[in-house]
C-alpha positions as CSV (number, residue, x, y, z in Angstrom):
1,M,-54.5,29.8,110.1
2,M,-57.3,27.5,111.5
3,I,-58.4,26.6,108.0
4,G,-54.8,25.7,107.1
5,L,-54.4,23.6,110.2
6,C,-57.7,21.8,109.6
7,A,-56.6,21.2,106.0
8,A,-53.2,19.8,107.1
9,I,-55.0,17.4,109.6
10,L,-57.3,16.2,106.8
11,V,-54.4,15.7,104.4
12,A,-52.5,13.7,107.0
13,A,-55.5,11.6,107.8
14,A,-56.1,10.9,104.1
15,L,-52.4,9.9,103.6
16,H,-52.7,7.5,106.6
17,L,-55.9,5.9,105.4
18,A,-54.6,5.6,101.8
19,Q,-51.2,4.2,103.0
20,S,-51.6,1.0,100.8
21,I,-51.6,3.2,97.7
22,V,-49.8,6.5,98.5
23,A,-46.8,4.9,100.3
24,P,-45.8,2.6,97.4
25,V,-46.3,5.5,95.0
26,A,-44.0,7.7,97.1
27,F,-41.4,5.0,97.2
28,A,-41.7,4.3,93.4
29,L,-41.1,8.0,92.7
30,F,-38.1,8.0,95.0
31,L,-36.7,4.9,93.2
32,M,-37.4,6.4,89.8
33,A,-35.1,9.3,90.7
34,L,-32.4,6.9,91.5
35,V,-32.9,4.4,88.6
36,W,-33.7,6.7,85.7
37,P,-30.2,8.0,85.1
38,V,-28.9,4.4,84.9
39,Q,-31.6,3.6,82.5
40,R,-31.0,6.7,80.4
41,R,-27.3,5.9,80.1
42,L,-27.9,2.3,79.2
43,S,-30.5,3.2,76.6
44,A,-27.7,5.0,74.6
45,F,-26.1,1.5,74.0
46,V,-29.0,-1.0,74.1
47,P,-32.7,-0.9,73.3
48,A,-34.9,1.0,75.7
49,G,-36.7,-2.0,76.9
50,L,-33.5,-3.9,77.7
51,A,-32.1,-0.8,79.4
52,M,-35.2,-0.6,81.7
53,L,-35.0,-4.3,82.5
54,A,-31.3,-4.0,83.4
55,S,-31.8,-1.0,85.6
56,M,-34.8,-2.7,87.3
57,L,-32.8,-5.8,87.9
58,A,-30.0,-3.7,89.5
59,A,-32.4,-1.9,91.8
60,L,-34.1,-5.2,92.8
61,L,-30.7,-6.8,93.4
62,T,-29.8,-4.0,95.7
63,V,-33.1,-4.2,97.7
64,V,-32.9,-8.0,97.9
65,T,-29.3,-7.9,99.1
66,L,-30.2,-5.4,101.9
67,A,-33.2,-7.6,102.9
68,L,-31.1,-10.8,102.9
69,L,-28.4,-9.0,105.0
70,I,-30.8,-7.8,107.6
71,T,-32.6,-11.2,107.7
72,W,-29.3,-13.0,108.2
73,A,-28.2,-10.6,110.9
74,F,-31.4,-10.8,113.0
75,G,-31.6,-14.5,112.3
76,G,-28.1,-14.9,113.8
77,V,-29.2,-13.0,116.9
78,G,-32.3,-15.1,117.2
79,Q,-30.4,-18.3,116.9
80,W,-27.9,-17.2,119.6
81,I,-30.8,-16.4,122.0
82,L,-32.4,-19.8,121.4
83,T,-29.0,-21.6,121.9
84,N,-28.3,-19.7,125.1
85,S,-31.9,-19.7,126.4
86,G,-30.9,-21.5,129.6
87,Q,-28.3,-18.8,130.4
88,I,-30.8,-16.1,129.7
89,Q,-33.4,-17.8,132.0
90,L,-30.8,-18.0,134.8
91,L,-29.9,-14.3,134.4
92,Y,-33.6,-13.5,134.4
93,A,-34.1,-15.4,137.6
94,R,-31.2,-13.6,139.2
95,K,-32.6,-10.2,138.3
96,I,-36.0,-11.1,139.7
97,A,-34.4,-12.2,142.9
98,W,-32.4,-9.0,143.1
99,F,-35.6,-6.9,142.7
100,E,-37.3,-8.9,145.4
101,E,-34.3,-8.3,147.8
102,Q,-34.7,-4.6,147.1
103,G,-38.4,-4.8,148.1
104,I,-39.6,-4.4,144.5
105,G,-42.3,-7.0,143.9
106,V,-42.0,-7.9,140.2
107,A,-42.2,-11.7,140.5
108,A,-46.0,-11.6,140.3
109,L,-46.0,-9.4,137.2
110,L,-43.3,-11.5,135.4
111,S,-44.1,-14.9,136.8
112,D,-44.1,-16.6,133.4
113,G,-40.4,-15.9,132.9
114,I,-38.9,-16.1,129.4
115,S,-41.2,-18.8,128.1
116,S,-41.5,-20.3,124.7
117,R,-44.8,-18.4,124.3
118,W,-42.8,-15.2,124.1
119,L,-40.7,-16.6,121.2
120,I,-43.9,-17.8,119.4
121,V,-45.5,-14.3,119.7
122,I,-42.3,-12.7,118.4
123,A,-42.0,-15.2,115.5
124,Q,-45.7,-14.5,114.5
125,E,-45.1,-10.7,114.6
126,V,-41.9,-11.0,112.5
127,S,-43.8,-13.3,110.0
128,G,-46.6,-10.8,109.7
129,R,-44.1,-7.9,109.1
130,L,-42.3,-9.9,106.4
131,H,-45.6,-10.6,104.6
132,S,-46.5,-6.9,104.7
133,I,-43.1,-5.9,103.4
134,L,-43.4,-8.4,100.6
135,A,-46.8,-7.0,99.5
136,F,-45.5,-3.5,99.8
137,S,-42.5,-4.3,97.7
138,I,-44.6,-5.9,94.9
139,V,-46.9,-2.9,94.6
140,T,-43.9,-0.6,94.6
141,V,-42.2,-2.5,91.8
142,V,-45.4,-2.4,89.7
143,F,-45.6,1.4,90.1
144,L,-41.9,1.8,89.4
145,V,-42.1,-0.2,86.1
146,L,-45.1,1.8,84.9
147,G,-43.5,5.1,86.0
148,L,-40.2,4.4,84.2
149,L,-42.2,3.7,81.0
150,E,-43.8,7.2,81.1
151,V,-40.9,9.4,82.3
152,K,-40.1,10.8,78.8
153,V,-43.9,11.3,78.0
154,V,-44.5,13.3,81.2
155,D,-41.4,15.4,80.5
156,R,-42.6,16.3,77.1
157,Q,-46.1,17.0,78.4
158,L,-44.7,19.4,81.0
159,Q,-42.7,21.2,78.4
160,R,-45.9,21.8,76.3
161,I,-47.9,23.3,79.1
162,P,-48.1,27.2,78.8
163,G,-47.1,29.4,81.7
164,D,-44.2,29.2,84.1
165,V,-45.7,26.8,86.6
166,A,-44.9,23.6,84.6
167,P,-41.3,24.6,83.9
168,R,-40.8,25.3,87.5
169,L,-42.2,22.0,88.5
170,R,-40.1,20.3,85.9
171,Q,-36.9,22.0,87.2
172,A,-37.9,21.1,90.8
173,A,-38.3,17.5,89.8
174,I,-34.8,17.5,88.2
175,D,-33.2,19.2,91.2
176,T,-35.0,16.8,93.6
177,A,-33.8,13.8,91.7
178,V,-30.2,15.1,91.8
179,K,-30.5,15.7,95.6
180,F,-32.0,12.2,96.1
181,R,-29.0,10.6,94.5
182,S,-26.6,12.7,96.5
183,Y,-28.5,11.9,99.7
184,M,-28.4,8.2,99.0
185,A,-24.7,8.3,98.0
186,V,-23.8,10.0,101.3
187,R,-26.1,7.8,103.4
188,T,-24.7,4.7,101.8
189,L,-21.1,5.7,102.4
190,M,-21.8,6.6,106.0
191,S,-23.7,3.4,106.5
192,V,-20.7,1.4,105.3
193,V,-18.4,3.3,107.6
194,T,-20.7,3.0,110.6
195,G,-21.1,-0.8,110.0
196,I,-17.4,-1.3,109.8
197,A,-16.8,0.8,112.9
198,V,-19.5,-1.1,114.9
199,W,-18.1,-4.5,113.7
200,G,-14.5,-3.5,114.7
201,F,-15.7,-2.3,118.1
202,A,-17.7,-5.4,118.8
203,R,-14.7,-7.6,117.9
204,L,-12.5,-5.5,120.2
205,M,-15.0,-5.9,123.1
206,G,-15.3,-9.6,122.5
207,L,-19.0,-9.2,121.8
208,D,-20.5,-12.2,120.1
209,L,-22.0,-11.8,116.6
210,A,-19.8,-8.9,115.7
211,A,-20.5,-9.3,112.0
212,E,-24.3,-9.3,112.6
213,W,-24.1,-6.1,114.7
214,G,-22.1,-4.4,111.9
215,V,-24.7,-5.5,109.3
216,I,-27.6,-4.3,111.5
217,A,-25.9,-0.9,112.0
218,F,-25.2,-0.7,108.2
219,V,-28.8,-1.3,107.2
220,L,-30.6,0.6,110.0
221,N,-28.4,3.7,109.4
222,Y,-30.5,4.4,106.3
223,I,-33.3,5.6,108.7
224,P,-32.0,8.8,110.5
225,F,-32.1,9.0,114.3
226,I,-34.4,5.9,114.8
227,G,-32.2,3.4,113.0
228,P,-28.9,4.3,114.8
229,L,-30.8,4.3,118.1
230,I,-32.1,0.8,117.5
231,A,-28.7,-0.3,116.2
232,T,-27.2,1.0,119.5
233,L,-29.8,-0.5,121.9
234,F,-29.7,-4.1,120.5
235,P,-26.0,-4.7,121.2
236,T,-26.3,-3.0,124.6
237,I,-29.1,-5.4,125.6
238,F,-27.1,-8.3,124.1
239,A,-24.0,-7.2,126.1
240,I,-26.0,-7.6,129.3
241,L,-27.0,-11.2,128.3
242,Q,-23.5,-12.2,127.3
243,F,-21.4,-10.6,130.0
244,E,-24.0,-10.3,132.8
245,S,-22.6,-7.0,133.7
246,W,-24.3,-3.6,133.5
247,Q,-20.9,-1.8,133.5
248,T,-19.9,-3.5,130.3
249,A,-23.3,-2.7,128.8
250,V,-22.8,1.0,129.7
251,V,-19.4,1.0,128.0
252,V,-20.9,-0.7,124.8
253,F,-23.8,1.8,124.8
254,L,-21.5,4.9,125.2
255,C,-19.0,3.8,122.6
256,L,-21.6,2.9,120.0
257,N,-23.2,6.3,120.6
258,V,-19.9,8.0,120.0
259,I,-19.6,6.1,116.7
260,Q,-23.1,7.0,115.6
261,S,-22.6,10.7,116.7
262,V,-19.3,11.1,114.9
263,S,-20.6,9.6,111.6
264,G,-24.1,11.1,111.7
265,S,-23.5,14.5,113.3
266,Y,-20.0,15.4,112.0
267,I,-18.8,13.5,109.0
268,E,-22.1,13.2,107.2
269,P,-23.0,16.9,107.3
270,L,-19.5,17.6,105.9
271,L,-20.0,15.3,103.0
272,A,-23.6,16.5,102.3
273,G,-22.7,20.2,102.6
274,K,-25.2,23.0,102.1
275,R,-26.7,21.3,99.0
276,L,-28.7,18.9,101.2
277,A,-29.0,21.2,104.2
278,V,-32.2,20.7,106.1
279,S,-33.1,21.5,109.7
280,P,-32.2,18.7,112.1
281,F,-35.4,19.4,113.9
282,M,-37.3,19.0,110.7
283,V,-35.4,15.8,109.9
284,L,-36.4,14.3,113.2
285,L,-40.0,15.4,112.7
286,A,-40.0,14.0,109.2
287,V,-38.8,10.6,110.4
288,F,-41.3,10.4,113.3
289,F,-44.2,11.8,111.3
290,G,-43.5,9.5,108.4
291,G,-43.3,6.5,110.8
292,F,-46.6,7.6,112.3
293,L,-48.3,7.8,108.9
294,W,-46.8,4.7,107.2
295,G,-44.7,2.8,109.7
296,A,-41.1,1.7,108.9
297,P,-41.4,2.7,105.2
298,G,-42.6,6.1,106.2
299,A,-39.7,6.6,108.6
300,F,-37.3,5.8,105.7
301,I,-39.1,8.0,103.1
302,G,-39.7,10.9,105.5
303,V,-36.4,12.7,104.8
304,P,-36.5,12.4,101.0
305,V,-40.0,13.9,101.1
306,L,-38.7,16.7,103.2
307,I,-35.9,17.3,100.7
308,A,-38.4,17.3,97.9
309,A,-40.6,19.8,99.7
310,V,-37.6,22.2,100.2
311,T,-36.6,21.9,96.6
312,I,-40.1,22.6,95.3
313,C,-40.6,25.6,97.5
314,L,-37.3,27.1,96.2
315,Q,-38.8,27.2,92.7
316,F,-41.6,29.6,93.7
317,E,-41.2,33.1,95.2
318,G,-44.1,32.5,97.6
319,G,-42.5,29.4,99.0
320,K,-38.9,30.5,99.4
321,W,-39.6,31.5,103.0
322,V,-40.9,28.0,103.7
323,A,-37.7,26.5,102.2
324,A,-35.6,28.8,104.3
325,L,-37.4,27.7,107.5
326,L,-37.1,24.0,106.6
327,S,-33.4,24.3,105.7
328,G,-32.4,25.6,109.2
329,Q,-29.7,27.8,107.6
330,D,-29.0,31.3,108.7
331,G,-28.9,33.5,105.6
332,D,-29.7,32.9,101.9
C-alpha cells in the first residue's frame, strides 16, 4: 500500500511538472475522440486530407466561438464596472462606514479603495491568462493534427499485437470515445438549457447584462461543480453593485442555485443514464485534482479522464472492482 501511495504521488508530481506536454496531449486525445467520427464519415465522400481539414476547421470554429462568447461576456461585465465605477466607489465607501459604525476597523486595511491600480492588476492577470491559453491551444492543435493522421495506423498496429491485452485496450479506446461523445452531447445540451434559464431569470429580475450572464453560465457549465459555482457567484456580486441590496443578492443567489441544481443534479443524470454513471464524489475529486495539476484545462479534462479510467478498468478482470468503486453504483 505504501509503495502504491508513493508511486501515485510521484506520478502526480510528474504530471504536474510535465504540464506543458501532458495536458495538451490529453486534450488532443479527447478532441480526437470527438473529431474522428466526423472525419471518417467525410472521408467516404471526399479525399482523406480534405476530410481531416474540414473536421479540424469545424473543431476550431467551435472552440473559437466559445472563446469569443466568453470574452464578449466578461468584456461586457468589465465595461459595465468601468462605466459605473463612481457608483461602485460610493457603495464601497458606505460599506466601509457601516463596518466602522459596528466597531470593525477595516478602513486601515482597505484604505486604497477601488483604485485604478486594482483594474491594472486584473487586466495584466487576464492578459497573461489569455497568452497561456493561446500557447496551450496551439500545442494542442499540433498534437491533434498529428494524432488524426495516425489513427488508422495505430488501430492496425493494435490488431496485429498477439495476446488479449491489445484487443482489450482497442475496445476500451472505442468505448471511451463513444462515452466522450455522449458526455459532450449531454453537457452541451444542459449548458444551453442552463444559459437560457439564467438569461430569462436575469431579465425577470431586471439584472443588467442578462445576455452576458446567460453566456457565462453556458460556457462555464462545461466544468462540473466549479463552473456553475462561479456562474452563480458573479451575478450575485453584480446584484449587490446594481441594486445595493443584500436581500436582492440573496434572492439571485438562491434562484441561480436552484437552476444549476435542477439542471446538473436532476435533468443531466436522467439524460446521461447509467452509461456515463460515475460517482459524484469522484467527479468532484477529478475536477479539483485536475485543476490542481493543470489549472483550468485540468478542471475541464478531469471528468473525461475519470470516464476513460472507468472504461479501461472494465475491460480487465483485475480492474472491474476499481470501475465499480469509481462508478458509485450499487450492483453490477
